[in-house]
C-alpha positions in Angstrom: 51.1 -29.0 3.3 47.8 -29.9 1.6 45.2 -27.2 1.0 41.5 -27.7 0.6 40.6 -27.8 -3.0 39.1 -24.7 -4.6 35.6 -25.0 -5.9 35.5 -26.9 -9.2 35.4 -24.8 -12.3 31.8 -24.3 -13.5 30.4 -25.3 -10.0 26.9 -24.0 -9.2 27.0 -20.4 -8.0 26.0 -19.9 -4.3 24.3 -16.5 -4.7 20.7 -17.3 -5.5 20.9 -20.9 -4.2 18.3 -22.0 -1.6 20.8 -23.3 1.0 19.5 -24.6 4.3 21.0 -22.4 7.0 24.2 -23.8 8.4 23.5 -22.4 11.9 20.2 -24.2 12.3 21.7 -27.6 13.2 22.8 -26.2 16.6 19.9 -23.9 17.1 17.2 -26.4 16.5 18.9 -29.2 18.5 19.8 -27.0 21.4 23.6 -27.3 20.9 23.9 -23.6 21.2 25.2 -20.7 23.3 22.4 -18.7 25.0 23.5 -16.2 27.5 21.4 -17.9 30.2 23.3 -21.1 29.5 26.6 -19.6 30.9 27.7 -20.8 34.3 31.0 -19.4 35.6 32.9 -20.5 38.8 31.6 -18.5 41.8 28.9 -16.8 39.8 26.3 -14.8 41.6 22.7 -14.1 40.5 20.8 -10.8 40.4 17.1 -10.0 41.0 15.7 -6.6 40.4 13.3 -4.8 42.8 10.9 -2.9 40.6 8.5 -0.1 41.3 4.7 -1.0 41.2 4.0 2.8 40.7 4.2 4.7 37.5 5.3 7.8 39.2 6.4 8.1 42.9 9.0 9.6 45.2 11.3 7.1 46.9 11.1 8.1 50.6 13.2 5.3 51.9 14.4 1.7 51.1 14.9 -0.8 53.9 17.0 -3.7 52.8 17.6 -5.2 56.3 15.4 -8.2 56.0 16.4 -9.0 52.4 20.1 -8.8 53.3 19.6 -11.4 56.1 17.8 -13.9 53.7 19.6 -17.1 53.0 22.6 -16.9 50.7 22.1 -13.2 49.9 25.5 -11.6 49.3 24.3 -8.0 48.9 21.4 -5.7 48.5 22.3 -2.5 46.6 20.3 0.7 45.9 21.0 3.6 43.5 22.8 5.4 46.2 25.1 2.4 46.8 26.0 2.4 43.1 25.9 6.1 42.4 29.6 6.4 41.5 29.7 3.3 39.2 26.4 2.6 37.6 26.7 5.1 34.7 23.7 6.3 32.7 21.6 5.0 29.9 22.4 7.1 26.8 20.4 8.8 24.1 22.4 8.5 20.9 20.0 10.5 18.7 18.9 13.9 20.1 16.8 15.0 17.2 17.1 18.7 17.9 19.6 20.8 20.0 16.6 21.8 22.2 15.5 18.3 22.9 14.3 17.9 26.5 16.1 14.7 27.8 15.6 13.3 31.4 18.7 11.7 32.9 18.2 7.9 32.9 20.1 6.3 35.7 19.9 2.4 35.7 18.6 2.7 39.3 17.1 6.1 40.3 17.8 7.5 43.8 14.9 9.7 44.5 12.0 9.1 42.1 10.6 6.4 39.8 9.1 7.4 36.4 7.4 4.2 35.2 5.9 1.0 36.7 8.7 -1.5 36.5 11.6 0.9 37.0 14.4 -0.7 39.2 14.9 0.7 42.7 17.3 -1.9 44.1 19.1 -5.1 43.2 19.6 -8.3 45.2 22.7 -10.4 44.8 22.5 -14.1 45.9 24.0 -17.4 45.3 21.1 -18.7 43.2 18.5 -16.9 41.0 15.6 -18.3 43.1 17.1 -17.1 46.3 17.7 -13.6 44.8 14.1 -13.4 43.6 12.8 -14.5 47.0 14.9 -11.9 48.8 13.8 -9.2 46.4 10.3 -9.6 47.8 11.6 -8.6 51.3 12.9 -5.2 50.2 10.6 -2.6 51.8 10.4 0.6 49.8 8.4 3.6 51.1 6.9 5.3 48.1 4.9 8.5 47.9 2.6 8.2 44.9 2.7 11.1 42.5 0.4 12.0 39.6 1.3 10.2 36.4 1.3 11.4 32.9 -0.5 8.6 31.0 -1.7 8.8 27.5 -0.2 11.0 24.7 -3.0 13.4 24.3 -3.1 14.1 28.0 0.6 14.3 28.4 1.1 16.8 25.7 -1.0 19.3 27.5 1.6 19.4 30.4 -1.2 19.3 33.0 0.6 16.4 34.8 4.4 16.2 34.3 6.2 13.0 33.9 9.4 14.7 35.2 8.4 17.8 37.2 11.9 19.0 37.3 11.9 19.4 33.4 8.7 21.6 33.5 7.3 20.1 30.3 6.4 16.7 28.7 7.3 18.0 25.3 10.7 16.5 24.4 11.4 17.7 20.9 9.6 19.2 17.9 10.9 18.1 14.5 9.7 19.4 11.2 10.4 18.8 7.5 8.8 21.1 4.9 9.3 20.5 1.2 9.0 24.2 0.4 11.6 25.2 3.0 13.9 22.3 1.8 13.5 23.1 -1.9 12.2 19.6 -2.7 8.6 20.6 -3.4 5.8 23.1 -3.0 3.9 24.7 -0.3 1.6 22.1 1.3 -0.7 24.7 2.9 -1.3 26.3 -0.5 -2.0 22.8 -2.0 -4.6 22.0 0.7 -6.3 25.4 0.3 -6.5 25.0 -3.5 -8.0 21.5 -3.1 -10.6 22.7 -0.7 -11.8 25.1 -3.5 -11.5 22.8 -6.5 -10.5 19.3 -5.5 -10.6 16.7 -2.8 -9.2 17.0 0.8 -9.2 13.8 3.0 -8.4 14.2 6.7 -8.0 11.4 9.0 -6.6 10.5 12.4 -4.9 7.2 12.9 -3.7 5.5 16.0 -0.5 3.4 16.1 -1.0 1.5 19.2 1.9 0.6 21.6 3.5 -2.8 20.9 5.9 -5.0 22.9 8.7 -6.9 21.1 7.9 -10.4 22.2 11.3 -12.0 21.3 11.7 -15.7 22.0 14.6 -15.3 24.5 14.2 -12.9 27.3 17.1 -10.5 27.9 20.0 -11.9 29.8 23.5 -10.7 30.8 26.5 -12.2 32.4 29.5 -10.1 33.5 32.9 -11.6 34.6 35.3 -9.0 36.1 38.0 -11.5 37.1 40.3 -11.2 34.0 42.4 -8.4 32.6 39.3 -7.4 30.7 35.8 -7.3 32.0 33.8 -9.7 29.8 30.2 -9.1 29.2 27.9 -11.7 27.6 24.5 -10.2 26.6 21.5 -11.2 24.5 21.9 -8.0 22.5 21.7 -6.9 18.9 24.5 -4.3 19.4 27.7 -5.7 21.1 29.9 -3.0 19.7 27.6 -0.1 20.6 27.1 -1.6 24.1 30.8 -1.7 24.7 31.1 1.9 23.7 28.2 2.9 25.9 29.6 1.0 28.9 33.0 2.7 28.5 31.6 6.2 27.8 29.4 6.3 30.8 31.3 4.3 33.5 35.0 5.5 32.9 36.2 2.0 32.2 38.6 2.1 29.2 37.0 0.6 26.1 40.1 -1.6 25.7 39.2 -3.2 29.0 35.7 -4.2 28.1 34.9 -7.2 25.9 31.2 -7.7 24.9 30.0 -11.0 23.5 26.6 -11.5 21.9 26.2 -15.3 21.7 23.4 -17.0 20.0 20.5 -14.5 20.5 16.9 -15.7 20.3 15.3 -12.9 18.4 15.4 -9.2 18.8 13.1 -7.3 16.4 14.7 -4.0 17.6 13.8 -4.9 21.2 17.5 -5.8 21.9 18.8 -2.7 20.2 19.5 -1.1 23.6 21.9 -0.3 26.3 19.7 -1.6 29.1 19.7 -0.6 32.8 20.1 -4.3 33.7 23.3 -4.5 31.7 24.6 -1.4 33.5 23.6 -2.7 36.9 25.2 -6.1 36.3 28.4 -4.4 35.1 28.5 -2.2 38.2 27.7 -5.0 40.7 30.4 -7.3 39.1 33.0 -4.6 39.5 31.9 -3.8 43.0 32.0 -7.4 44.2 34.8 -8.7 42.0 32.8 -11.7 41.1 30.9 -13.0 37.9 27.1 -12.1 38.1 24.2 -13.1 36.0 20.8 -11.6 35.4 18.0 -13.1 33.3 14.6 -11.4 33.2 11.3 -13.2 33.6 8.8 -13.0 30.8 6.7 -10.6 33.0 9.7 -8.4 33.5 10.3 -8.4 29.8 6.7 -7.3 28.9 6.8 -4.7 31.6 10.1 -3.0 31.3 11.9 -4.0 28.2 11.4 -1.2 25.7 8.1 -1.0 23.8 7.5 0.2 20.2 5.2 2.4 18.0 2.7 4.4 20.1 1.7 7.4 18.0 -1.2 9.5 17.0 -1.2 10.6 13.3 -3.3 13.4 11.8 -3.0 13.3 8.1 -4.4 15.8 5.5 -4.2 14.8 1.9 -5.0 17.1 -1.0 -5.9 15.9 -4.6 -7.4 17.2 -7.7 -10.7 15.8 -8.9 -8.9 13.0 -10.9 -7.2 11.7 -7.9 -3.7 13.1 -8.5 -2.3 14.0 -5.0 -1.2 17.6 -4.7 0.0 17.6 -1.1 0.3 15.7 2.1 0.5 17.1 5.6 1.4 15.0 8.6 1.0 15.9 12.3 2.4 13.4 14.6 2.4 12.8 18.4 5.0 10.2 19.5 5.2 8.7 22.9 8.8 8.2 24.2 7.8 6.8 27.5 9.6 7.9 30.6 13.0 8.3 29.0 14.5 9.1 25.6 16.0 5.7 24.6 19.1 5.1 22.7 17.6 5.9 19.3 14.0 6.3 20.5 13.7 10.0 19.8 14.8 9.5 16.2 12.4 6.6 15.2 9.6 9.1 14.1 12.2 10.9 12.0 12.9 7.8 10.1 9.2 7.7 9.3 9.3 11.4 8.2 11.0 10.4 4.9 8.6 7.6 4.1 5.1 9.1 4.3 5.4 10.1 0.7 6.2 6.4 0.0 6.2 5.3 -3.6 4.3 8.4 -4.8 5.1 11.7 -6.6 3.7 14.1 -4.2 4.4 17.8 -5.2 4.1 19.2 -1.7 4.7 17.6 1.7 5.1 18.7 5.3 5.9 16.6 8.4 5.5 17.8 12.0 6.4 15.7 14.9 6.1 16.3 18.6 7.8 13.7 20.8 6.3 13.4 24.4 7.4 12.0 27.7 4.9 10.0 29.8 5.2 7.8 32.9 5.3 4.5 30.9 8.0 2.1 29.7 10.3 3.9 27.3 9.8 3.2 23.6 12.4 2.6 20.9 12.8 0.8 17.7 10.5 -2.1 16.9 10.7 -4.0 13.6 10.6 -1.4 10.9 11.3 1.6 13.3 9.2 4.5 11.9 8.8 3.1 8.4 5.8 0.9 9.3 4.0 3.7 11.0 4.5 6.0 7.9 3.5 3.3 5.5 0.4 2.6 7.5 -0.6 6.2 7.4 -0.2 6.8 3.7 -1.5 3.5 2.6 -4.7 4.0 4.7 -5.0 7.5 3.2 -4.7 6.2 -0.4 -7.6 3.9 0.3 -9.6 6.8 1.7 -8.8 8.8 -1.4 -10.0 5.9 -3.6 -13.2 5.8 -1.6 -13.8 9.5 -2.1 -13.3 9.1 -5.9 -15.2 5.9 -6.1 -12.4 4.0 -7.9 -10.4 1.0 -7.2 -7.5 1.5 -4.6 -5.0 0.2 -7.0 -6.0 2.6 -9.7 -5.5 5.6 -7.5 -2.1 4.3 -6.4 -1.0 3.7 -10.0 -2.2 7.2 -10.9 0.3 8.7 -8.3 3.2 6.3 -8.1 6.7 6.7 -9.7 7.0 4.9 -13.0 9.8 2.5 -13.5 11.3 4.5 -16.3 11.6 7.5 -14.0 14.2 6.0 -11.7 16.4 7.2 -10.2 13.9 9.5 -8.7 14.3 12.3 -6.0 11.3 12.3 -3.8 9.6 15.2 -2.2 11.2 14.2 1.1 14.7 14.6 -0.6 15.7 11.0 -0.9 17.0 9.5 -4.2 15.4 6.2 -5.0 17.9 4.3 -7.1 15.8 1.6 -8.7 12.4 0.1 -8.7 9.4 -1.3 -10.7 6.1 -0.8 -8.9 4.2 -1.9 -11.9 5.9 -5.3 -12.2 5.5 -6.2 -8.5 1.8 -5.1 -8.5 1.0 -7.0 -11.6 2.6 -10.2 -10.2 0.8 -9.8 -6.8 -2.6 -9.3 -8.6 -2.0 -12.4 -10.6 -1.1 -14.5 -7.5 -4.1 -13.1 -5.7 -6.7 -13.4 -8.4 -7.6 -9.8 -7.8 -10.4 -9.5 -10.4 -12.2 -12.7 -9.3 -12.1 -11.7 -5.6 -13.5 -8.2 -6.4 -16.3 -10.0 -8.4 -17.0 -12.2 -5.4 -17.1 -9.1 -3.1 -19.6 -7.4 -5.4 -21.9 -10.5 -5.3 -21.8 -10.7 -1.5 -22.7 -7.1 -1.2 -25.6 -7.4 -3.7 -26.8 -10.5 -1.7 -26.5 -8.7 1.6 -24.3 -11.6 2.9 -23.9 -11.3 6.7 -20.2 -12.4 6.0 -18.6 -9.7 3.9 -15.4 -10.0 1.9 -12.8 -7.2 2.2 -9.8 -6.7 0.0 -6.8 -4.8 1.3 -3.9 -3.2 -0.7 -0.5 -2.0 0.5 2.1 -0.8 -2.0 5.1 0.1 0.0 8.8 1.1 -0.1 11.2 1.7 2.8 14.5 3.3 3.4 16.9 0.7 5.1 20.5 -0.1 5.4 21.3 2.9 7.6 23.3 4.6 5.6 25.7 7.3 4.7 27.5 8.5 7.8 27.4 12.2 6.6 23.7 12.0 6.2 23.2 10.5 9.6 25.4 13.2 11.0 23.2 15.8 9.4 20.3 14.2 11.3 22.3 14.4 14.6 22.5 10.6 14.8 25.2 9.6 17.3 27.0 7.0 15.2 28.0 6.3 11.6 26.4 4.0 9.0 29.5 2.1 8.0 30.2 -1.6 8.5 33.5 -3.6 8.8 34.5 -7.0 7.6 37.7 -9.1 7.3 38.6 -12.2 5.4 41.3 -14.6 6.7 42.7 -17.2 4.4 43.9 -20.1 6.6 46.8 -22.3 5.7 44.7 -25.4 5.3 42.5 -23.8 2.7 39.5 -22.8 4.8 38.3 -19.2 5.2 37.4 -17.2 8.2 35.0 -14.4 7.7 34.6 -11.8 10.5 31.8 -9.3 10.3 30.7 -6.5 12.6 27.1 -7.3 11.9 25.8 -9.4 14.8 23.0 -11.9 14.0 20.0 -12.7 16.2 18.2 -15.1 13.8 18.7 -13.7 10.4 21.0 -16.4 8.9 24.1 -14.3 8.5 26.4 -17.3 8.8 24.8 -18.9 5.8 24.3 -15.8 3.5 27.6 -14.5 4.2 29.3 -17.9 3.5 27.5 -17.9 0.1 28.7 -14.4 -0.8 32.3 -15.1 0.1 32.3 -18.7 -1.5 31.3 -17.2 -4.8 33.7 -14.2 -4.6 36.7 -16.3 -3.7 35.7 -19.5 -5.5 36.0 -21.7 -2.5 33.5 -24.3 -1.3 30.5 -23.0 0.9 31.4 -25.5 3.5 35.0 -24.1 3.8 33.7 -20.7 5.0 33.4 -20.0 8.7 31.6 -16.8 9.7 32.6 -15.2 13.0 30.6 -12.4 14.6 29.1 -11.0 17.9 32.3 -10.7 19.8 34.1 -7.4 20.1 37.5 -9.1 20.6 37.0 -11.1 17.4 35.2 -8.6 15.3 37.0 -5.6 16.7 35.1 -3.0 14.6 31.4 -3.0 13.8 28.1 -1.1 14.1 25.9 -4.3 14.6 22.5 -5.2 13.3 19.2 -3.2 12.9 17.4 -1.4 10.1 17.9 -4.2 7.4 21.5 -3.2 7.1 23.3 -6.5 7.6 23.4 -7.6 3.9 23.4 -4.2 2.1 26.1 -2.7 4.3 27.8 -5.6 6.0 27.6 -7.8 3.0 29.2 -5.1 0.8 31.9 -4.7 3.3 32.6 -8.5 2.9 32.7 -8.2 -0.8 35.3 -5.5 -0.6 37.4 -7.4 1.8 37.2 -10.5 -0.4 38.2 -8.5 -3.5 41.2 -7.1 -1.5 42.2 -10.8 -0.7 42.3 -11.5 -4.5 44.4 -8.4 -5.2 46.8 -9.2 -2.4 47.2 -12.7 -3.7 47.8 -11.7 -7.3 51.5 -10.8 -7.0 52.1 -14.0 -5.1 50.4 -16.0 -7.8 52.3 -14.3 -10.5 55.6 -15.0 -8.6 54.7 -18.7 -8.2 53.7 -19.1 -11.8 56.7 -17.0 -13.1 54.3 -14.8 -15.0 53.4 -11.1 -15.1 50.6 -9.9 -13.0 49.2 -8.2 -16.1 48.7 -11.6 -17.7 46.7 -13.1 -14.8 43.0 -13.5 -14.7 40.9 -14.8 -11.7 37.8 -16.9 -12.0 36.3 -19.8 -9.9 39.0 -19.6 -7.2 42.0 -19.8 -9.6 44.5 -17.4 -11.1 45.2 -18.3 -14.8 47.9 -17.2 -17.1 46.0 -15.9 -20.1 46.4 -18.1 -23.2 48.0 -21.0 -21.3 46.9 -23.9 -19.1 49.1 -22.6 -16.2 47.2 -21.7 -13.1 47.1 -21.8 -9.4 44.3 -21.9 -6.8 43.7 -19.2 -4.3 44.0 -21.6 -1.5 47.4 -22.8 -2.8 48.4 -19.2 -2.7 47.3 -18.9 0.9 49.3 -21.9 1.8 52.4 -20.6 0.1 51.9 -17.3 2.0 51.7 -19.1 5.3 55.0 -21.1 4.6 56.6 -18.0 3.2 59.3 -20.2 1.5 58.9 -18.7 -2.0 57.5 -15.2 -2.0 58.5 -12.0 -3.8 61.3 -10.2 -2.1 60.0 -7.9 0.6 56.5 -9.3 0.5 54.5 -9.6 3.7 53.5 -13.3 4.1 49.7 -12.8 4.2 46.9 -12.3 1.9 44.2 -11.6 4.6 42.3 -8.3 4.1 39.7 -6.2 5.8 37.4 -3.4 4.6 35.1 -0.9 6.0 32.2 0.2 3.8 30.2 3.4 4.3 27.1 3.2 2.0 26.5 6.0 -0.5 22.8 5.9 -0.1 19.9 4.3 1.7 18.5 1.1 0.3 14.9 1.0 -1.1 13.1 -2.4 -1.4 9.5 -2.2 -2.3 6.5 -4.4 -3.0 2.8 -5.0 -3.3 0.8 -6.9 -0.6 -2.8 -8.0 -1.1 -5.0 -9.4 1.7 -8.6 -10.9 1.7 -10.5 -11.1 4.9 -14.0 -12.2 5.7 -15.9 -10.2 8.3 -19.0 -11.4 10.0 -21.1 -8.3 10.2 -23.2 -9.8 13.0 -20.4 -10.6 15.4 -17.4 -8.6 14.1 -15.3 -11.8 13.8 -12.5 -11.6 11.2 -11.2 -14.6 9.2 -8.1 -14.2 7.0 -8.9 -15.7 3.6 -5.8 -15.1 1.5 -2.6 -13.1 1.7 -0.1 -12.6 -1.1 2.9 -10.4 -1.6 5.4 -9.7 -4.3 8.5 -7.9 -3.0 11.4 -6.4 -4.9 14.5 -6.8 -2.8 17.0 -6.6 -5.6 19.2 -9.7 -6.2 18.4 -12.5 -3.8 21.3 -14.3 -2.0 19.3 -17.1 -0.5 15.6 -17.6 -1.3 14.9 -19.7 1.7 16.2 -17.1 4.1 14.2 -14.4 2.2 11.0 -16.4 2.5 11.6 -16.9 6.3 12.2 -13.2 6.8 9.1 -12.3 4.9 6.9 -14.9 6.7 8.1 -13.7 10.1 7.7 -10.1 9.2 4.1 -10.7 7.9 3.0 -12.4 11.1 4.3 -9.4 13.2 2.5 -6.8 11.0 -0.7 -8.8 10.8 -0.6 -9.2 14.6 -0.5 -5.4 15.1 -3.5 -5.1 12.8 -5.5 -7.8 14.5 -4.3 -8.7 18.1 -1.4 -7.0 19.8 -1.7 -3.9 21.9 0.0 -2.8 25.2 -2.6 -1.1 27.5 -2.1 0.9 30.6 -4.7 1.8 33.1 -5.2 5.4 34.3 -2.6 4.9 37.1 0.0 3.7 34.7 -0.1 0.0 35.4 0.5 -2.2 32.4 -2.8 -4.3 32.3 -1.6 -6.4 29.3 1.5 -7.6 31.1 1.2 -11.3 30.2 0.5 -13.4 27.2 -3.0 -13.9 28.5 -3.8 -10.3 27.7 -1.1 -9.3 25.2 -2.2 -11.5 22.3 0.6 -12.9 20.2 -0.6 -15.0 17.4 0.2 -18.7 16.8 0.5 -20.3 13.4 -3.1 -21.4 13.7 -4.2 -17.8 13.8 -3.0 -16.9 10.3 -3.0 -18.3 6.8 -0.4 -19.8 4.6 1.2 -16.9 2.8 2.0 -16.8 -0.9 5.2 -15.0 -1.5 7.1 -14.1 -4.6 9.6 -11.4 -5.8 10.5 -9.3 -8.8 14.0 -8.1 -9.3 15.3 -4.7 -10.0 18.9 -4.7 -8.7 20.0 -1.9 -6.4 22.5 0.4 -8.0 24.2 1.4 -4.8 26.0 -1.9 -3.9 27.9 -4.3 -6.0 25.7 -7.3 -5.0 22.5 -5.4 -6.2 20.8 -6.4 -3.0 18.1 -4.6 -1.0 17.0 -5.1 2.6 14.3 -7.7 3.4 14.2 -8.1 7.2 11.5 -5.5 7.8 9.6 -5.6 4.6 6.8 -7.9 5.7 6.1 -6.0 8.9 6.0 -2.7 7.1 3.6 -3.7 4.4 1.3 -6.1 6.1 -0.4 -3.9 8.7 -2.1 -1.5 6.3 -2.9 -4.3 3.9 -4.9 -6.1 6.6 -6.6 -3.0 8.1 -7.5 -1.9 4.6 -9.1 -5.2 4.0 -11.1 -5.1 7.3 -12.4 -1.5 6.6 -13.1 -2.5 2.9 -15.4 -5.3 4.1 -17.6 -2.9 5.9 -17.1 0.4 4.2 -20.4 0.1 2.3 -22.0 0.0 5.8 -20.7 3.6 6.5 -17.4 2.7 8.3 -14.2 4.4 7.2 -11.8 3.5 10.0 -11.4 0.9 12.8 -8.7 1.5 15.4 -6.0 -1.2 15.7 -6.1 -3.9 16.8 -9.2 -4.6 14.8 -10.8 -6.8 17.5 -14.2 -8.3 16.8 -15.6 -6.0 19.4 -14.2 -2.9 17.7 -15.4 -4.1 14.3 -18.9 -4.7 15.7 -19.0 -1.3 17.4 -17.9 0.4 14.2 -20.7 -1.3 12.3 -23.3 -0.5 14.9 -22.2 3.1 15.3 -21.5 3.8 11.6 -24.8 5.7 11.0 -24.1 8.3 13.7 -20.3 8.4 13.5 -20.0 5.8 16.3 -16.9 4.6 18.2 -13.6 4.3 16.4 -14.8 5.4 13.0 -13.3 8.8 12.9 -11.2 9.6 15.9 -11.1 13.0 17.5 -9.1 16.2 17.1 -5.5 15.9 18.2 -5.8 17.3 21.8 -8.6 14.8 22.6 -7.7 12.0 25.0 -10.3 9.3 24.4 -9.1 6.0 23.1 -5.5 6.7 23.9 -4.4 3.2 24.9 -5.6 3.6 28.4 -7.9 1.0 29.9 -11.2 2.6 30.8 -11.3 4.5 27.6 -11.3 1.4 25.4 -11.6 -2.3 25.9 -8.6 -4.3 26.8 -7.1 -6.5 24.1 -7.5 -9.6 26.2 -11.3 -9.3 26.1 -11.4 -9.8 22.3 -11.8 -13.2 21.0 -9.5 -14.5 18.2 -12.2 -17.1 17.1 -12.6 -17.0 13.4 -9.1 -15.6 12.8 -7.6 -18.9 11.8 -7.2 -20.4 8.3 
C-alpha cells in the first residue's frame, strides 16, 4: 500500500501563510450545499401565517378556505401541535428570579409581537403554501402594546399581562462588593468636590442581522433518525434543544448545518420555525421544508443591541479615572431568547475596557416589550460596552481640553503590567496597547490630520474634519465552563475535535465548531498540516453534522480558533503520541530515542526514520504491530479553556462633515489589531473588513424602527439601510503580535474585533467634527438629518445632543419620536 508522502523536510510552515480559502471554490461558483437547495422525494413545503399585531388576543382561527386551496395538505394551529411543538428555550437565566415568559413556537391564545406565527400551511409547493396562508382567517382582539424601553420599564402597559411586569431581570456587578475595586459612589462624590464628573446617556439602537442567506430548515422523519438540515450556527445545541423540549431521544435526532450563508449571531438560535418544521414532519411522516422570505427575516428573525446606557465617569483634575458607574436598560423583545438575557452580562465585564479603573459598578435591567426578541449580534454585549466607554473617554478628553489619545494612555494598562486583573475581575493575560496605538497613528498620519483639522476650524470651513479614536479590548472564546456555570449559563465552554489518519496518507479532521463563512476548513487544515507534518492539501475538515462531529458546542463569540483550534492541536498531539510506539517497533528502536519533526519520527543520532503517514498505513494493515496494540493512531480531544481570550487594538477614523447639510463622508479608516499569532493573514483581513463594515453601518445607517403600534416600519432594505462597498472607504489594516498565554497556538479571537471597535471610532469622529460648534453627542445612526439638527440645536441643547433622564421615552426607536432611517440620504458617504 502506498501512502501519501509526508511534507518535505524544511517545507514552508502553514501557520502564518496567506492561503486562499480552500472552501471558496465551491462557495463562489455555487457548487455548494445551502439548505434551500435540498429537495427530497415527497417533500412538502411550509408557509407561516404571522400576526400583523404586536399584541393581540386570538379569538378564533378559521382554516377552512386555506385547507381547500389547491395542493394544500394541512393547515395547523398551535392547538393542533400542542403536544408536539415543544418550546423555545432560554439557556441563560441571569438571575434565579428572572421573569421568563413561555415561548411556544405557535401560541394558542395570544400573540406578543408583530410577526409571531399563529398557524402553518403545508402544501406541495412553496408558492401554493404561501398563497393558502393568505386565506387563513384569524380573528384578533387588539391589545395595548408595550413599545419602547423607557415606556415598558414603567409597567404602564404589559407585554405579558399574566406576568404582572415587564421587568425580566436585574443584574449587578459592584467592584466594592466583589473585592476587585473601591466604592464607585464614593469615587463620584469625591470627584464632584475636587475633580471631574462626566455624565452621558447613549442609545444603542436596535439592529437586524442581515445575513446573506435567509433561515431555512428541512426535516426528514422517514429514517431511523429524524434528520434536520438547518442554516444554523449551532447544530449541536439545536439537537439538544429539540430533544429536551419534544421528548424525542437525542440519539434519534441528527442535525446537519450545511454551507451557511452568514450568521453574525443571527443564526445562534433555536427558532420557532425549526420547532414547527420538526413537529409537522413528525405529524405527517413526510419530509418538509421551510425557507423564510427576506421580509420575514427582517421582521421575525431575532434582532440585536437595543439598549439605553446612562454612564457616570469620575476623574481627578489630571484626567485619571477614579470610577465608572453604568446603568443599563436592555430590551429583550417579547421573549427571553436562547442567550438573549445574558448578552448585557457579557458587556458588564468590558465597560472598563483597557483601563485601570479603581472603582466600577454595573447595573442592568432587562425589559420585555411587544417587539421581536433580541439576542446575540456580532460582538454580543462587547460592542455596546466598548461604544459606551470609548465615547466617555472622548468626553473626558473634551472636558480636560486634551487629545483623546492622551487621556486614554494616561489610564490604560501598560504592557509591562500584564498579566493584569481588572476592576471587573478578569485576568488579561497579554497585550501591548502602546505598540498597537503607535502603529495605528503612523498608518493614519495622526499629527498631519490634526493639523489639517485645526486649519479648517480656523478658516471656518463649512466642511469640517473629525477624527475618531477607539482603543478596545474584548473578552472572547467563551471560556471556562466553571466560570460560565457561575454566571448561570446553560452550557459549557469546551470544544471537541478528532484527527483520523487514513490508510492512504490523508487526514480527516472533525471539529465541533461549525462554520458559516469564517474559513474554518482552511485555517484548521493549516494548523493540522503543521502539527502533523503532512501537506495542507491532504487535510480534510469535517464539521456541521452531529453524526460526523458527535460532540461540539458550535460557533459564536470568536471561539472557533482559540477553543476549537486548541482542541485540534491536542488531538493532533495525541496522534503523534499514539504513533510513537508503533514507529519505535517498526524501526526496532526505543521510544526514548525517537524525535518527531516535519512529519517524521527519527532515531536520534542516525539516519533511520519513518513518516507518520507510513505509520498510519502500518496501523491499518496491522501486519507488524507491537503485541496487544490497538491498530489505530486516531485520537480525539476535548479542550476546556482556562480563561477568556483578549484581543485588542486601536482604530482611527477621519470623516468630513458638511455643517450646512449634515452630510458625512468617510475620509480614512485605519486599524491595528493585536490578535496574537496569526494563522492565515488573508482570513484575518477578511474578518476585520467584514466586521468594520458592520460596525460602521451601525454608526451611520442601520436602525430597526417600530411605530407606536409595534409595526416594524424598517422591514425592508428600502428602509433598513445596509451599506454597499460604495458607501465605505478602503480600509488600511495591520496587526501587532503579543501571543496569548492561554493556548498553545498563542492565538486570539478576531471575528468580532472590527465590529466592536469601529462604531465608537466613527461616532467619535462625527462628534469631533462638530464639537467646536457645541455638540457633544449625536444619536446613532448619525444620519445627515440628525447631524444637521444637532448643529442647529447646539446652542440651546437641541435634539439628540444630550438625551434625557433614564425614565424619559423620547427618541426610543419609535417612529413619531424620531425620523425613520429611510428618510436619511447616504449621499456623500462614499469614498
